[in-house]
LUMLUMGU-971395 format. One record per residue (C-alpha): x, y, z. Coordinates in nm, 3 decimals. Example, Ala and Ser with C-alpha at 12.3 -4.5 7.8 and 13.67 -1.06 7.14 Angstrom:
REM residues 2
<x 1.230 | y -0.450 | z 0.780> $
<x 1.367 | y -0.106 | z 0.714> $
This chain:
REM residues 387
<x 10.238 | y 11.962 | z 8.263> $
<x 10.154 | y 11.836 | z 8.614> $
<x 10.137 | y 11.481 | z 8.482> $
<x 10.487 | y 11.514 | z 8.333> $
<x 10.627 | y 11.647 | z 8.662> $
<x 10.457 | y 11.367 | z 8.858> $
<x 10.593 | y 11.106 | z 8.617> $
<x 10.941 | y 11.253 | z 8.652> $
<x 10.928 | y 11.246 | z 9.033> $
<x 10.805 | y 10.886 | z 9.036> $
<x 11.071 | y 10.775 | z 8.788> $
<x 11.341 | y 10.948 | z 8.993> $
<x 11.220 | y 10.789 | z 9.317> $
<x 11.215 | y 10.440 | z 9.165> $
<x 11.541 | y 10.445 | z 8.970> $
<x 11.765 | y 10.735 | z 9.076> $
<x 11.686 | y 10.815 | z 9.440> $
<x 11.986 | y 10.744 | z 9.669> $
<x 11.770 | y 10.495 | z 9.865> $
<x 11.666 | y 10.305 | z 9.551> $
<x 11.939 | y 10.046 | z 9.613> $
<x 11.735 | y 9.898 | z 9.899> $
<x 11.479 | y 9.625 | z 9.815> $
<x 11.108 | y 9.690 | z 9.851> $
<x 10.777 | y 9.710 | z 9.664> $
<x 10.788 | y 9.935 | z 9.358> $
<x 10.486 | y 10.136 | z 9.469> $
<x 10.657 | y 10.216 | z 9.800> $
<x 10.967 | y 10.331 | z 9.616> $
<x 10.756 | y 10.553 | z 9.392> $
<x 10.553 | y 10.733 | z 9.659> $
<x 10.498 | y 10.733 | z 10.035> $
<x 10.122 | y 10.705 | z 9.981> $
<x 10.114 | y 10.326 | z 10.032> $
<x 10.296 | y 10.343 | z 10.366> $
<x 10.082 | y 10.630 | z 10.494> $
<x 9.764 | y 10.455 | z 10.384> $
<x 9.861 | y 10.150 | z 10.591> $
<x 9.949 | y 10.376 | z 10.885> $
<x 9.630 | y 10.584 | z 10.874> $
<x 9.405 | y 10.276 | z 10.847> $
<x 9.577 | y 10.094 | z 11.133> $
<x 9.717 | y 9.818 | z 10.911> $
<x 10.083 | y 9.917 | z 10.905> $
<x 10.207 | y 9.619 | z 11.111> $
<x 10.057 | y 9.344 | z 10.889> $
<x 10.157 | y 9.538 | z 10.576> $
<x 10.517 | y 9.567 | z 10.695> $
<x 10.518 | y 9.200 | z 10.792> $
<x 10.423 | y 9.111 | z 10.434> $
<x 10.700 | y 9.329 | z 10.292> $
<x 10.969 | y 9.188 | z 10.520> $
<x 10.853 | y 8.832 | z 10.450> $
<x 10.899 | y 8.903 | z 10.080> $
<x 11.207 | y 9.129 | z 10.070> $
<x 11.404 | y 9.037 | z 10.383> $
<x 11.534 | y 9.216 | z 10.692> $
<x 11.582 | y 9.553 | z 10.519> $
<x 11.294 | y 9.702 | z 10.320> $
<x 11.239 | y 10.036 | z 10.153> $
<x 10.884 | y 10.125 | z 10.261> $
<x 10.871 | y 10.478 | z 10.114> $
<x 11.100 | y 10.675 | z 9.881> $
<x 11.303 | y 10.804 | z 10.177> $
<x 11.221 | y 10.549 | z 10.449> $
<x 11.389 | y 10.219 | z 10.537> $
<x 11.252 | y 9.957 | z 10.779> $
<x 11.475 | y 9.708 | z 10.967> $
<x 11.385 | y 9.396 | z 11.164> $
<x 11.734 | y 9.268 | z 11.248> $
<x 11.786 | y 9.330 | z 11.624> $
<x 12.146 | y 9.436 | z 11.558> $
<x 12.004 | y 9.744 | z 11.384> $
<x 11.866 | y 9.876 | z 11.714> $
<x 12.196 | y 10.021 | z 11.838> $
<x 12.284 | y 10.167 | z 11.499> $
<x 11.949 | y 10.348 | z 11.481> $
<x 11.869 | y 10.448 | z 11.839> $
<x 12.187 | y 10.435 | z 12.050> $
<x 12.344 | y 10.767 | z 12.147> $
<x 12.646 | y 10.854 | z 11.936> $
<x 12.870 | y 11.128 | z 12.078> $
<x 12.929 | y 11.409 | z 11.834> $
<x 12.653 | y 11.296 | z 11.598> $
<x 12.329 | y 11.490 | z 11.588> $
<x 12.018 | y 11.274 | z 11.578> $
<x 11.659 | y 11.385 | z 11.590> $
<x 11.318 | y 11.225 | z 11.568> $
<x 11.183 | y 11.164 | z 11.223> $
<x 10.828 | y 11.171 | z 11.360> $
<x 10.705 | y 11.475 | z 11.547> $
<x 10.427 | y 11.342 | z 11.765> $
<x 10.305 | y 11.684 | z 11.877> $
<x 10.260 | y 11.799 | z 11.515> $
<x 10.317 | y 12.172 | z 11.591> $
<x 10.153 | y 12.284 | z 11.266> $
<x 9.810 | y 12.172 | z 11.390> $
<x 9.776 | y 12.498 | z 11.586> $
<x 10.001 | y 12.683 | z 11.829> $
<x 10.150 | y 12.374 | z 11.995> $
<x 10.513 | y 12.375 | z 12.102> $
<x 10.738 | y 12.067 | z 12.100> $
<x 10.756 | y 11.838 | z 12.401> $
<x 11.094 | y 11.695 | z 12.496> $
<x 11.009 | y 11.395 | z 12.277> $
<x 10.983 | y 11.605 | z 11.962> $
<x 11.211 | y 11.902 | z 12.036> $
<x 11.439 | y 11.928 | z 11.727> $
<x 11.702 | y 12.147 | z 11.895> $
<x 11.960 | y 11.925 | z 12.066> $
<x 12.058 | y 12.176 | z 12.335> $
<x 11.698 | y 12.252 | z 12.429> $
<x 11.605 | y 11.883 | z 12.423> $
<x 11.892 | y 11.801 | z 12.661> $
<x 11.800 | y 12.089 | z 12.892> $
<x 11.434 | y 11.987 | z 12.921> $
<x 11.522 | y 11.618 | z 12.951> $
<x 11.757 | y 11.690 | z 13.244> $
<x 11.482 | y 11.886 | z 13.419> $
<x 11.242 | y 11.591 | z 13.402> $
<x 11.491 | y 11.318 | z 13.497> $
<x 11.434 | y 11.355 | z 13.877> $
<x 11.062 | y 11.292 | z 13.825> $
<x 11.136 | y 10.943 | z 13.688> $
<x 11.420 | y 10.839 | z 13.920> $
<x 11.421 | y 10.552 | z 14.173> $
<x 11.392 | y 10.813 | z 14.448> $
<x 11.081 | y 10.959 | z 14.285> $
<x 10.929 | y 10.613 | z 14.245> $
<x 10.975 | y 10.545 | z 14.615> $
<x 10.814 | y 10.879 | z 14.706> $
<x 10.520 | y 10.805 | z 14.476> $
<x 10.469 | y 10.450 | z 14.605> $
<x 10.167 | y 10.535 | z 14.828> $
<x 9.992 | y 10.678 | z 14.523> $
<x 10.070 | y 10.367 | z 14.316> $
<x 9.945 | y 10.144 | z 14.597> $
<x 9.626 | y 10.350 | z 14.632> $
<x 9.517 | y 10.289 | z 14.273> $
<x 9.639 | y 9.928 | z 14.267> $
<x 9.419 | y 9.863 | z 14.571> $
<x 9.125 | y 10.029 | z 14.395> $
<x 9.173 | y 9.799 | z 14.095> $
<x 9.181 | y 9.488 | z 14.316> $
<x 8.876 | y 9.602 | z 14.513> $
<x 8.685 | y 9.660 | z 14.189> $
<x 8.760 | y 9.304 | z 14.075> $
<x 8.677 | y 9.155 | z 14.416> $
<x 8.342 | y 9.331 | z 14.431> $
<x 8.258 | y 9.197 | z 14.086> $
<x 8.347 | y 8.841 | z 14.189> $
<x 8.148 | y 8.870 | z 14.513> $
<x 7.841 | y 8.966 | z 14.311> $
<x 7.891 | y 8.693 | z 14.053> $
<x 8.150 | y 8.414 | z 14.069> $
<x 8.139 | y 8.389 | z 13.688> $
<x 8.186 | y 8.762 | z 13.639> $
<x 8.388 | y 8.851 | z 13.327> $
<x 8.616 | y 9.155 | z 13.320> $
<x 8.748 | y 9.367 | z 13.036> $
<x 9.116 | y 9.368 | z 13.136> $
<x 9.205 | y 9.632 | z 12.877> $
<x 8.957 | y 9.877 | z 13.028> $
<x 9.058 | y 9.801 | z 13.387> $
<x 9.426 | y 9.852 | z 13.313> $
<x 9.352 | y 10.176 | z 13.129> $
<x 9.139 | y 10.300 | z 13.420> $
<x 9.432 | y 10.232 | z 13.653> $
<x 9.712 | y 10.382 | z 13.444> $
<x 9.510 | y 10.693 | z 13.358> $
<x 9.419 | y 10.746 | z 13.725> $
<x 9.783 | y 10.709 | z 13.831> $
<x 9.924 | y 10.930 | z 13.558> $
<x 9.649 | y 11.185 | z 13.604> $
<x 9.738 | y 11.217 | z 13.972> $
<x 10.111 | y 11.240 | z 13.897> $
<x 10.065 | y 11.492 | z 13.616> $
<x 9.770 | y 11.701 | z 13.734> $
<x 9.767 | y 11.648 | z 14.110> $
<x 9.409 | y 11.521 | z 14.103> $
<x 9.245 | y 11.186 | z 14.018> $
<x 9.049 | y 11.127 | z 13.701> $
<x 8.808 | y 10.894 | z 13.882> $
<x 8.801 | y 10.619 | z 13.619> $
<x 8.835 | y 10.331 | z 13.866> $
<x 8.585 | y 10.494 | z 14.099> $
<x 8.326 | y 10.535 | z 13.823> $
<x 8.423 | y 10.220 | z 13.628> $
<x 8.405 | y 10.416 | z 13.303> $
<x 8.611 | y 10.642 | z 13.078> $
<x 8.566 | y 11.015 | z 13.127> $
<x 8.470 | y 11.227 | z 12.828> $
<x 8.825 | y 11.362 | z 12.811> $
<x 8.984 | y 11.015 | z 12.797> $
<x 8.741 | y 10.910 | z 12.524> $
<x 8.841 | y 11.216 | z 12.321> $
<x 9.208 | y 11.142 | z 12.391> $
<x 9.174 | y 10.797 | z 12.234> $
<x 9.006 | y 10.953 | z 11.930> $
<x 9.284 | y 11.212 | z 11.907> $
<x 9.553 | y 10.942 | z 11.915> $
<x 9.385 | y 10.762 | z 11.626> $
<x 9.420 | y 11.074 | z 11.409> $
<x 9.801 | y 11.078 | z 11.441> $
<x 9.848 | y 10.834 | z 11.152> $
<x 9.624 | y 11.049 | z 10.935> $
<x 9.815 | y 11.365 | z 11.018> $
<x 10.151 | y 11.198 | z 10.951> $
<x 10.023 | y 11.129 | z 10.601> $
<x 9.888 | y 11.482 | z 10.560> $
<x 10.208 | y 11.656 | z 10.666> $
<x 10.411 | y 11.457 | z 10.415> $
<x 10.236 | y 11.649 | z 10.136> $
<x 10.279 | y 12.029 | z 10.170> $
<x 9.946 | y 12.144 | z 10.016> $
<x 9.734 | y 11.922 | z 10.241> $
<x 9.776 | y 12.069 | z 10.596> $
<x 9.599 | y 12.394 | z 10.508> $
<x 9.313 | y 12.213 | z 10.336> $
<x 9.269 | y 11.964 | z 10.621> $
<x 9.281 | y 12.232 | z 10.887> $
<x 9.011 | y 12.421 | z 10.698> $
<x 8.786 | y 12.130 | z 10.604> $
<x 8.852 | y 11.851 | z 10.857> $
<x 8.540 | y 11.711 | z 11.030> $
<x 8.433 | y 11.896 | z 11.347> $
<x 8.460 | y 11.571 | z 11.546> $
<x 8.835 | y 11.549 | z 11.477> $
<x 8.894 | y 11.913 | z 11.561> $
<x 8.681 | y 11.881 | z 11.875> $
<x 8.871 | y 11.573 | z 12.001> $
<x 9.203 | y 11.756 | z 11.972> $
<x 9.071 | y 12.076 | z 12.128> $
<x 8.909 | y 11.898 | z 12.424> $
<x 9.229 | y 11.705 | z 12.493> $
<x 9.440 | y 12.021 | z 12.472> $
<x 9.202 | y 12.233 | z 12.682> $
<x 9.174 | y 11.963 | z 12.948> $
<x 9.552 | y 11.937 | z 12.977> $
<x 9.602 | y 12.314 | z 13.001> $
<x 9.332 | y 12.362 | z 13.265> $
<x 9.448 | y 12.075 | z 13.486> $
<x 9.818 | y 12.167 | z 13.468> $
<x 9.735 | y 12.527 | z 13.560> $
<x 9.524 | y 12.410 | z 13.856> $
<x 9.808 | y 12.184 | z 13.971> $
<x 10.064 | y 12.467 | z 13.954> $
<x 9.841 | y 12.684 | z 14.172> $
<x 9.857 | y 12.424 | z 14.451> $
<x 10.229 | y 12.469 | z 14.518> $
<x 10.499 | y 12.206 | z 14.562> $
<x 10.391 | y 12.005 | z 14.867> $
<x 10.324 | y 11.669 | z 14.698> $
<x 10.570 | y 11.420 | z 14.536> $
<x 10.440 | y 11.439 | z 14.181> $
<x 10.607 | y 11.532 | z 13.852> $
<x 10.583 | y 11.908 | z 13.896> $
<x 10.713 | y 11.905 | z 14.253> $
<x 11.027 | y 11.720 | z 14.142> $
<x 11.077 | y 11.935 | z 13.831> $
<x 11.001 | y 12.282 | z 13.966> $
<x 11.183 | y 12.233 | z 14.297> $
<x 11.503 | y 12.260 | z 14.093> $
<x 11.618 | y 12.619 | z 14.028> $
<x 11.649 | y 12.540 | z 13.657> $
<x 11.293 | y 12.409 | z 13.650> $
<x 11.160 | y 12.763 | z 13.666> $
<x 11.299 | y 12.809 | z 13.316> $
<x 11.021 | y 12.597 | z 13.169> $
<x 10.753 | y 12.803 | z 13.000> $
<x 10.388 | y 12.725 | z 13.064> $
<x 10.354 | y 12.616 | z 12.703> $
<x 10.636 | y 12.362 | z 12.755> $
<x 10.468 | y 12.235 | z 13.071> $
<x 10.142 | y 12.188 | z 12.883> $
<x 10.315 | y 12.011 | z 12.591> $
<x 10.502 | y 11.769 | z 12.817> $
<x 10.198 | y 11.697 | z 13.035> $
<x 10.013 | y 11.623 | z 12.712> $
<x 10.270 | y 11.366 | z 12.605> $
<x 10.294 | y 11.209 | z 12.955> $
<x 9.921 | y 11.140 | z 12.949> $
<x 9.970 | y 10.946 | z 12.626> $
<x 10.310 | y 10.782 | z 12.678> $
<x 10.248 | y 10.677 | z 13.039> $
<x 9.894 | y 10.544 | z 13.017> $
<x 9.766 | y 10.353 | z 12.716> $
<x 10.111 | y 10.205 | z 12.649> $
<x 10.143 | y 10.058 | z 13.000> $
<x 9.787 | y 9.927 | z 12.986> $
<x 9.861 | y 9.765 | z 12.649> $
<x 10.166 | y 9.585 | z 12.789> $
<x 9.972 | y 9.460 | z 13.093> $
<x 9.684 | y 9.344 | z 12.873> $
<x 9.920 | y 9.155 | z 12.644> $
<x 10.107 | y 9.000 | z 12.936> $
<x 9.779 | y 8.892 | z 13.101> $
<x 9.672 | y 8.727 | z 12.775> $
<x 10.005 | y 8.545 | z 12.737> $
<x 9.997 | y 8.419 | z 13.097> $
<x 9.639 | y 8.294 | z 13.062> $
<x 9.739 | y 8.115 | z 12.740> $
<x 10.028 | y 7.953 | z 12.930> $
<x 9.881 | y 7.840 | z 13.266> $
<x 10.203 | y 7.671 | z 13.382> $
<x 10.388 | y 8.002 | z 13.351> $
<x 10.105 | y 8.176 | z 13.535> $
<x 10.126 | y 7.926 | z 13.822> $
<x 10.503 | y 7.975 | z 13.844> $
<x 10.448 | y 8.349 | z 13.877> $
<x 10.173 | y 8.307 | z 14.138> $
<x 10.395 | y 8.073 | z 14.344> $
<x 10.687 | y 8.316 | z 14.335> $
<x 10.480 | y 8.614 | z 14.450> $
<x 10.277 | y 8.433 | z 14.717> $
<x 10.580 | y 8.245 | z 14.842> $
<x 10.787 | y 8.561 | z 14.881> $
<x 10.550 | y 8.772 | z 15.091> $
<x 10.329 | y 8.720 | z 15.395> $
<x 10.103 | y 9.022 | z 15.343> $
<x 10.007 | y 9.272 | z 15.074> $
<x 10.189 | y 9.547 | z 15.268> $
<x 10.517 | y 9.380 | z 15.168> $
<x 10.437 | y 9.426 | z 14.796> $
<x 10.656 | y 9.733 | z 14.753> $
<x 10.829 | y 9.843 | z 14.435> $
<x 11.167 | y 9.760 | z 14.587> $
<x 11.063 | y 9.410 | z 14.698> $
<x 10.884 | y 9.326 | z 14.373> $
<x 11.190 | y 9.430 | z 14.171> $
<x 11.386 | y 9.150 | z 14.340> $
<x 11.160 | y 8.875 | z 14.203> $
<x 11.342 | y 8.714 | z 13.907> $
<x 11.043 | y 8.535 | z 13.753> $
<x 10.823 | y 8.847 | z 13.770> $
<x 11.100 | y 9.050 | z 13.605> $
<x 11.139 | y 8.782 | z 13.338> $
<x 10.763 | y 8.785 | z 13.268> $
<x 10.760 | y 9.163 | z 13.227> $
<x 11.062 | y 9.151 | z 12.997> $
<x 10.906 | y 8.874 | z 12.789> $
<x 10.580 | y 9.070 | z 12.777> $
<x 10.765 | y 9.370 | z 12.637> $
<x 10.938 | y 9.145 | z 12.383> $
<x 10.628 | y 8.959 | z 12.264> $
<x 10.368 | y 9.233 | z 12.302> $
<x 10.545 | y 9.570 | z 12.266> $
<x 10.306 | y 9.865 | z 12.322> $
<x 10.471 | y 10.051 | z 12.034> $
<x 10.538 | y 9.776 | z 11.776> $
<x 10.652 | y 10.012 | z 11.501> $
<x 10.959 | y 10.201 | z 11.615> $
<x 10.989 | y 10.580 | z 11.590> $
<x 11.190 | y 10.702 | z 11.295> $
<x 11.534 | y 10.858 | z 11.299> $
<x 11.665 | y 11.072 | z 11.016> $
<x 12.019 | y 11.019 | z 10.891> $
<x 12.247 | y 11.327 | z 10.876> $
<x 12.301 | y 11.500 | z 10.543> $
<x 12.630 | y 11.314 | z 10.511> $
<x 12.456 | y 10.980 | z 10.556> $
<x 12.481 | y 10.706 | z 10.817> $
<x 12.556 | y 10.338 | z 10.860> $
<x 12.322 | y 10.059 | z 10.971> $
<x 12.428 | y 9.693 | z 10.988> $
<x 12.754 | y 9.788 | z 10.818> $
<x 12.576 | y 9.927 | z 10.512> $
<x 12.581 | y 10.291 | z 10.408> $
<x 12.246 | y 10.473 | z 10.424> $
<x 12.205 | y 10.798 | z 10.224> $
<x 12.153 | y 11.131 | z 10.398> $
<x 11.810 | y 11.260 | z 10.506> $
<x 11.653 | y 10.912 | z 10.498> $
<x 11.418 | y 10.795 | z 10.774> $
<x 11.523 | y 10.466 | z 10.933> $
<x 11.319 | y 10.259 | z 11.178> $
<x 11.342 | y 9.931 | z 11.367> $
<x 11.019 | y 9.737 | z 11.402> $
<x 11.035 | y 9.519 | z 11.713> $
<x 10.710 | y 9.326 | z 11.669> $
<x 10.810 | y 9.219 | z 11.318> $
<x 11.150 | y 9.107 | z 11.446> $
<x 10.974 | y 8.886 | z 11.701> $
<x 10.742 | y 8.740 | z 11.438> $
<x 11.038 | y 8.659 | z 11.213> $
<x 11.227 | y 8.484 | z 11.495> $
<x 10.943 | y 8.270 | z 11.637> $
């Protein structure tokens, strides 16, 4: 009986599903297993590249999921549309894992999402950046000193740029989010918590696969390896403890919580919401920035003429390191161009987050998309197809 039902579902997905009009591999049209397998094993980008090379700019990568690489699809998928409700197709906090609450990135209620987003806007404004500049300079100086000491000891010293950038971004974000340094640059090593955070991030692809099949979450929660459960618990516990310690210190420093809670409305945030958003900041503001800087460093080293142009612009614009402020650096056109090109060629999140079309359907690139279908734009694949 189960075999008959499974055959019927597969046949429906391939031939009768509203999204079946879009081209794509038959196995992807039959079941989402192939997509989730690529995601959970870390091979989703090359797999998607193969599908787009074969089927074109629009590919059905799961029964109810469409991938786009045409840059014109960006606005149709992600731009704000007044009067049209849009919500994330991927919930990065995965509330079902335990008692987690949504962060503002995964809050499905539009009104609540807008409320929380408005509360956090002052913490990421130009004014906030200027107030936080001494903190940014402090850790930038630590990074430079670490490199200089290594060179003084050995002129041929090699550095792991990925690690150094991660040390820096985690120290900065830790200070902004928790009001205390993590000490990665000082110790030249990852803390136990950061190591567990990286492990926890790697499980996201697995859990996206699990939560697409209703019977699996209970089984996984009950039988998942202790190492996976421990990584998530350590990350969560660390975030909760550090946020609580920061809140006990008051509002006398220009970090995220000072700028959020100094607003009367900021007191409306629950502690659980503070923990959830601090959790996501420590992911979104750290490894992603380090990935961009690592990619940009690689691209500049592969193109020495471009590197020399950048060096000349920076050294020719300032007489001392004290002049290297955020405001002054933002005025350098070649530096801005390098950062923009780094984001284009080496995006930290190459596979775009999904959006779900309304029940009534939507329109992308002038073509009607059925309701309740996940749509995504994949920037790295668009770059590969245009080079």
